C-alpha positions in Angstrom: 0.0 0.0 0.0 1.4 3.4 -1.0 2.0 5.7 2.0 1.4 9.4 1.4 2.3 12.6 3.3 1.0 16.1 2.6 2.8 19.5 3.1 0.6 22.5 2.4 0.0 25.8 4.3 -3.7 25.9 3.4 -5.7 23.7 5.8 -8.7 23.5 3.4 -6.3 22.0 0.8 -4.9 19.5 3.2 -8.4 18.5 4.4 -9.5 17.9 0.8 -6.5 15.8 -0.2 -6.7 13.8 3.0 -10.3 13.0 2.5 -9.6 12.0 -1.1 -6.9 9.6 0.0 -8.9 8.1 2.8 -11.7 7.3 0.4 -9.2 5.2 -1.5 -7.9 3.4 1.7 -7.7 0.1 -0.1 -4.9 1.4 -2.3 -3.4 4.4 -0.5 -2.6 5.3 3.1 -2.5 8.8 4.5 0.4 8.9 7.1 0.7 12.6 8.0 0.6 16.3 7.2 2.4 19.6 7.9 1.7 23.2 7.2 5.2 24.2 6.1 8.4 22.5 4.8 10.3 23.2 8.1 7.8 21.2 10.1 7.4 18.6 7.4 11.1 17.6 7.1 11.6 16.0 10.5 8.2 14.2 10.2 9.2 12.9 6.8 12.6 11.7 8.2 10.7 9.7 10.9 7.8 8.4 8.8 9.6 7.8 5.5 6.5 7.7 3.3 6.5 6.6 -0.4 5.0 9.9 -1.7 5.3 13.5 -0.7 2.6 15.9 -2.0 4.0 19.4 -1.4 2.8 22.9 -2.2 5.5 24.9 -3.9 4.8 28.1 -2.1 4.9 27.7 1.7 6.2 29.8 4.6 9.6 29.1 6.4 10.6 26.5 3.8 8.9 26.2 0.4 8.1 23.0 -1.4 11.1 23.2 -3.8 13.6 23.6 -1.0 11.9 20.7 1.0 12.0 18.5 -2.1 15.8 19.2 -2.6 16.5 18.0 1.0 14.2 15.0 0.6 15.9 14.0 -2.7 19.2 13.9 -0.9 18.2 12.2 2.3 15.5 9.8 0.8 16.0 9.5 -2.9 13.4 6.8 -3.3 10.5 9.2 -2.3 8.1 10.2 -5.1 7.2 13.9 -5.2 4.1 15.5 -6.5 4.1 19.4 -6.5 1.0 21.6 -6.0 0.9 25.2 -7.1 -1.7 27.9 -7.5 0.5 29.6 -10.1 0.5 28.4 -13.7 4.0 29.7 -14.3 6.7 28.1 -16.4 9.5 28.9 -13.8 7.9 26.7 -11.2 7.3 23.8 -13.6 10.9 24.1 -14.8 12.3 23.8 -11.3 10.0 20.9 -10.5 11.4 19.1 -13.5 15.0 19.8 -12.3 14.2 18.1 -9.0 12.8 15.1 -10.9 9.2 15.6 -9.7 6.8 12.8 -10.5 3.9 15.2 -11.2 2.9 18.9 -11.1 -0.7 19.7 -10.3 -2.4 23.1 -10.3 -4.8 24.3 -7.6 -7.7 23.9 -7.1 -7.1 20.1 -7.0 -9.5 17.9 -8.9 -10.0 14.7 -6.8 -10.3 12.5 -9.8 -7.1 13.9 -11.3 -5.3 13.4 -8.0 -6.3 9.8 -7.7 -5.3 9.2 -11.3 -1.9 10.8 -10.7 -1.4 8.6 -7.6 -2.3 5.5 -9.6 0.2 6.4 -12.3 2.9 6.9 -9.7 2.1 3.6 -8.0 2.2 1.9 -11.4 5.6 3.4 -12.2 7.0 2.2 -8.9 5.8 -1.4 -9.6 7.2 -1.3 -13.2 10.6 0.0 -12.0 10.7 -2.7 -9.4 9.9 -5.4 -11.9 12.4 -4.0 -14.4 15.3 -4.0 -11.9 14.5 -7.5 -10.6 14.2 -8.9 -14.1 17.4 -7.2 -15.2 19.3 -8.7 -12.3 17.8 -12.1 -13.0 18.5 -12.1 -16.7 22.0 -10.8 -16.6 24.1 -12.4 -19.3 26.8 -15.0 -18.6 29.5 -12.5 -19.5 28.0 -10.0 -17.0 27.8 -12.6 -14.3 31.5 -13.6 -14.9 32.6 -10.0 -14.8 30.7 -9.5 -11.6 32.2 -12.6 -10.0 35.7 -11.3 -10.9 35.0 -7.9 -9.4 33.6 -9.4 -6.2 36.6 -11.7 -5.9 39.0 -8.8 -6.2 37.1 -6.6 -3.7 36.7 -9.5 -1.2 40.5 -10.2 -1.5 41.1 -6.5 -0.9 39.2 -6.6 2.4 41.0 -9.8 3.5 44.4 -8.1 2.9 45.4 -10.6 0.2 46.3 -7.9 -2.4 49.4 -5.7 -2.2 49.1 -1.9 -2.1 50.5 -1.7 -5.7 48.0 -4.3 -7.1 45.2 -2.7 -5.2 45.9 0.7 -6.8 46.3 -0.8 -10.3 43.3 -3.2 -10.3 41.1 -0.9 -8.2 40.7 1.5 -11.0 39.4 -1.3 -13.3 36.6 -2.0 -10.8 35.7 1.6 -10.0 38.0 2.4 -7.0 39.8 5.7 -6.9 43.6 5.6 -7.1 44.2 7.7 -4.0 41.1 8.7 -2.0 41.5 11.0 1.0 39.2 8.9 3.1 37.4 5.6 2.6 35.1 3.5 4.8 33.5 0.0 4.9 29.8 -0.6 5.8 28.9 -4.3 6.5 25.2 -5.1 6.1 23.7 -8.4 7.4 20.6 -9.5 5.6 17.8 -11.0 7.7 16.8 -13.6 5.1 19.8 -14.8 3.0 18.9 -16.3 -0.3 17.3 -13.4 -2.2 20.6 -11.9 -3.4 19.1 -11.2 -6.9 16.5 -8.9 -5.5 18.9 -7.2 -3.1 21.4 -6.7 -6.0 18.6 -5.0 -8.0 17.7 -2.7 -5.1 21.3 -1.8 -4.4 21.8 -1.0 -8.1 18.8 1.3 -8.1 19.7 2.9 -4.8 23.2 3.8 -5.8 22.6 4.4 -9.5 24.7 7.4 -10.8 26.1 7.9 -7.3 29.9 8.6 -7.3 32.0 7.4 -4.4 30.1 4.2 -3.5 30.7 0.6 -4.5 28.7 -2.4 -3.3 29.2 -6.1 -3.5 28.4 -9.4 -1.7 30.7 -11.2 0.7 29.0 -14.6 1.0 25.3 -15.1 0.7 24.2 -12.9 3.6 26.7 -10.0 3.8 26.5 -7.0 1.6 29.5 -4.6 1.6 29.4 -0.9 0.8 32.7 0.9 0.1 32.5 4.7 0.2 35.1 7.4 -0.2 35.3 11.2 0.2 37.3 14.2 1.3 37.0 14.2 5.1 36.2 11.8 7.9 33.0 13.7 8.8 31.8 13.7 5.2 32.5 10.0 4.7 30.7 9.0 8.0 27.7 11.1 7.1 27.5 9.5 3.6 27.9 6.0 5.1 25.0 6.5 7.4 22.9 8.0 4.6 23.7 5.2 2.1 23.0 2.4 4.7 19.7 3.9 5.7 18.6 4.4 2.1 19.3 0.8 1.2 17.7 -0.4 4.4 14.5 1.4 3.5 14.4 -0.1 0.0 14.9 -3.6 1.3 12.2 -3.2 4.0 9.9 -1.6 1.4 10.1 -4.1 -1.4 11.3 -7.3 0.4 9.6 -6.8 3.8 12.8 -7.7 5.7 15.1 -5.7 7.9 18.9 -5.4 7.8 21.6 -4.7 10.4 24.5 -2.5 9.3 27.8 -1.7 10.9 30.0 1.1 9.8 33.8 0.7 10.3 36.4 3.4 11.0 37.5 5.7 8.1 41.0 5.0 6.7 43.3 7.1 4.5 44.1 4.7 1.6 42.6 1.8 -0.3 45.1 -0.7 1.0 44.0 0.0 4.5 40.4 -1.0 3.8 41.2 -4.2 5.6 41.3 -2.3 8.9 38.0 -0.5 8.2 36.4 -3.9 7.4 37.8 -5.4 10.7 36.3 -2.6 12.8 33.0 -3.0 10.9 32.9 -6.7 11.8 33.6 -5.8 15.4 30.7 -3.3 15.4 28.4 -5.8 13.7 29.1 -8.5 16.3 28.5 -6.0 19.1 25.3 -4.6 17.5 23.9 -8.1 16.7 23.9 -8.9 20.4 21.4 -6.1 21.1 19.6 -5.3 17.9 17.7 -7.0 15.1 18.0 -4.0 12.7 19.4 -0.6 12.3 22.6 1.2 11.4 25.5 1.3 14.0 28.8 3.0 14.0 32.1 1.6 15.2 32.9 4.8 17.0 29.6 4.7 18.9 30.2 1.2 20.1 33.9 1.9 21.1 32.8 4.9 23.1 30.5 2.8 25.1 27.3 4.4 23.8 24.3 2.2 24.7 22.6 0.5 21.8 19.2 -0.9 21.3 18.8 -4.2 23.3 16.6 -7.2 23.1 15.5 -8.9 26.2 18.3 -11.0 27.7 16.9 -13.8 29.9 20.2 -14.5 31.5 21.6 -11.1 32.5 21.1 -9.3 35.7 18.6 -11.3 37.7 17.8 -14.8 39.0 15.9 -17.5 37.2 13.1 -17.1 39.6 12.8 -13.3 38.9 12.7 -14.0 35.2 10.0 -16.7 35.5 8.0 -14.3 37.7 7.5 -12.0 34.6 7.3 -14.5 31.8 4.5 -14.2 29.2 3.2 -16.7 26.6 5.1 -14.8 23.9 8.4 -15.4 25.8 8.1 -19.1 26.4 9.5 -20.4 23.1 12.5 -18.1 23.1 13.1 -18.7 26.8 13.3 -22.5 26.3 15.6 -22.2 23.4 18.0 -19.9 25.3 17.8 -21.9 28.6 18.8 -25.2 27.0 21.1 -23.5 24.4 23.1 -21.7 27.0 25.6 -24.5 27.4 27.9 -26.7 25.3 26.5 -29.1 22.8 28.5 -31.9 24.5 26.9 -31.3 27.8 23.4 -31.3 26.2 24.1 -34.8 24.9 24.0 -36.1 28.4 20.5 -37.2 29.6 21.6 -36.7 33.2 22.6 -33.1 32.5 19.3 -32.4 30.7 17.5 -33.9 33.7 19.2 -31.6 36.2 18.4 -28.5 34.0 14.8 -29.5 33.5 14.3 -30.3 37.2 15.8 -27.0 38.3 13.4 -25.2 35.9 10.4 -27.1 37.2 11.1 -26.6 40.8 11.7 -22.8 40.2 8.4 -22.6 38.2 6.5 -24.3 41.0 8.0 -21.9 43.5 6.8 -18.9 41.4 3.4 -20.4 41.0 3.2 -20.8 44.8 3.6 -17.0 45.2 0.3 -16.5 43.5 -3.1 -16.9 45.2 -4.1 -20.6 44.8 -1.4 -20.8 42.2 -0.5 -24.3 40.9 1.1 -25.9 37.9 1.0 -29.5 36.8 4.6 -30.8 37.1 5.7 -34.4 37.9 6.8 -34.9 41.5 8.4 -38.3 40.6 12.0 -37.9 39.5 11.5 -41.0 37.2 8.8 -39.1 35.3 11.1 -36.1 34.8 13.9 -38.5 33.7 11.6 -39.9 31.1 10.8 -36.5 29.7 14.6 -35.8 29.6 15.3 -38.9 27.4 15.7 -36.6 24.3 16.5 -32.9 24.0 13.4 -32.4 21.9 11.3 -34.1 24.6 13.0 -32.0 27.3 12.3 -28.7 25.6 8.7 -29.7 24.8 7.9 -30.5 28.4 9.6 -27.3 29.6 7.5 -25.3 27.2 4.3 -27.0 28.4 5.0 -26.2 32.1 6.2 -22.6 31.4 3.0 -22.1 29.3 1.0 -23.1 32.3 2.9 -20.7 34.5 2.6 -17.8 32.0 -1.2 -18.3 31.9 -1.4 -18.5 35.7 0.6 -15.2 36.0 -1.8 -13.6 33.5 -4.9 -14.7 35.5 -3.5 -13.8 38.9 -1.7 -10.5 38.4 -1.4 -9.8 42.1 2.4 -9.4 41.8 2.9 -5.6 41.7 5.5 -4.0 39.6 6.1 -0.8 41.5 9.7 -1.6 42.2 10.5 -2.5 38.6 8.6 0.5 37.2 10.5 2.8 39.6 13.8 1.3 38.5 12.7 1.9 34.9 11.8 5.5 35.5 15.2 6.1 37.3 17.0 4.5 34.3 15.1 6.7 31.8 15.8 9.9 33.9 19.5 8.9 34.0 19.8 8.2 30.3 17.2 10.4 28.5 20.0 12.4 26.9 21.0 9.3 24.9 19.3 9.5 21.5 19.5 5.7 21.1 17.5 5.1 24.4 14.7 2.6 23.5 12.0 0.5 25.1 14.2 -2.6 24.5 17.1 -1.1 26.5 14.9 -0.2 29.5 13.1 -3.6 29.4 16.4 -5.4 29.5 17.5 -3.2 32.4 14.6 -4.3 34.6 14.4 -7.9 33.4 11.2 -7.9 31.3 10.6 -8.8 27.7 9.9 -5.7 25.6 6.2 -6.6 25.0 5.5 -7.3 28.7 7.4 -4.2 29.8 5.4 -2.0 27.4 2.1 -3.4 28.7 2.8 -3.1 32.4 4.5 0.3 32.1 1.3 1.7 30.5 -0.9 0.0 33.1 1.2 1.3 36.0 1.9 4.8 34.8 -1.0 5.6 32.5 1.5 6.6 29.8 3.2 4.7 27.1 7.0 4.5 27.2 7.4 7.0 24.4 5.0 9.5 26.1 6.9 9.3 29.3 10.4 9.6 27.7 9.1 12.6 25.6 7.8 14.2 28.8 11.1 13.8 30.6 13.1 15.2 27.6 10.8 18.2 27.1 10.9 19.1 30.8 14.7 19.1 30.7 14.6 21.2 27.5 12.3 23.7 29.1 14.7 24.1 32.0 17.7 24.6 29.7 15.8 27.1 27.6 15.1 29.2 30.7 18.4 28.8 32.4 21.0 28.8 29.6 21.8 30.7 26.4 22.6 27.5 24.5 21.6 27.2 20.9 18.4 25.4 20.0 20.3 22.6 18.2 22.6 22.1 21.2 19.7 21.8 23.6 18.0 19.3 21.2 21.2 17.1 21.3 21.5 17.5 25.1 18.0 16.1 25.8 18.3 13.2 23.4 17.2 14.4 19.9 19.6 14.1 17.1 17.4 16.0 14.7 16.7 19.6 15.9 13.8 20.1 13.5 12.0 17.1 15.1 12.7 18.4 18.6 11.1 21.7 17.6 8.1 19.9 16.2 7.6 17.9 19.4 8.1 20.9 21.6 5.5 22.9 19.8 3.1 20.0 19.7 3.3 19.3 23.5 4.1 22.8 24.9 1.9 24.8 22.5 4.7 27.1 21.4 8.1 26.9 19.7 11.3 26.6 21.8 12.3 30.1 20.7 8.9 31.5 21.8 9.2 29.7 25.1 12.6 31.2 25.8 11.3 34.6 24.9 8.8 34.4 27.8 11.5 33.9 30.5 10.0 36.4 32.8 6.5 34.9 32.6 7.3 31.2 32.6 8.3 29.3 35.7 9.8 25.8 35.4 
């Protein structure tokens, strides 16, 4: 379904377009709107729609300027311009930005729907063309690609001398002496569809200088980028990785995890950039399923997103006390997989693990009012269940399922202590832009889904609402008590995008940060 965003300073126009889109909800999805380009940009960066419908003439930032920024940050986005002026100059500029359509106000609903259908059709056709082209590559092209990937992989492994790297690199598109170059290592969630990923990479980086991509094995995609300065090359690396990640999520419905290595000053040193990218990927994979991570962030100890870790920070009994049905399967896999394969081949060892789990589960059930689970008291019966690893895990899952249902029915275990710990952790770390529900859940020993539910029940707010409240309270204090720039305050309270910070501040406080600061004498924190 095609996702559409509207940017227009006339409310009546936005209402009309929104109503038109919502009538076609089987084909199109309205995802948001803004009254000017400045407010639209951070929302677009967050929502990443497929189509932007933008008025050319808007206050603060007009549609043309907005489109230029969008083209750079999100090149896949389709752009439809609106204008009340039938002037050649506007149409000429729209063409230069590669707009998909140019519509004059007042907007005819039938024409708008027809235009959106045409854009959707072009998107589908381009997708098919790229996939077919990749699938039908000639044998010569495939052989050439194989040689190219062999050279580039050997370069990353350090198997090629500096002289050969310089000589052969030119043949495959590498510069002779770049000032800075960097490696991005992308892990695919579902290996096996390299043809489609190749097509998407080819489209994403088409006509882009300073970027080369290739596969290393069936589930690793490498991006090599070069530029003038470290700052420039890092920024380009994040941008390239995010753009390709969006395309893969959009067309293949799968996520990717990308790590960015450290910049190096010559082609022959790419091996070092690749090594640091691998280190970053290993670290990121332990706490995130998708996203883009930098080696420098991980080396500086910056927290990353984290999945629930059943075996970190609390006892088995504490973990079982908060288990949900959604957690059972993963819990069993980790519990019996957290030891060596040789140990798990021993029936006696499986028996001890299973018995410990059953006894602990029974103890947790006993904490509940009239709580009880069906578990064998006879050690011989447990020994029979432990005859095979499969049987051991099946029985463990059955008992834990009983416990999870019991906990759900008898929620008399209060979570005030855990919620208080979560709040303290949020207050101590709100300035970290990567702070997430997963990180806080792991800190207090809950799975993310369970933590989200009980946090809302106990506080009356979602995690995001509470975090936003804490950050904006801190921002209000800084606005009144310091002369720091707006962008610096945004970074200090945890927002890496100043425009998005301004948008949230105005939405929740009712005025812009600048207006809030201007009322120093009237406002009391």
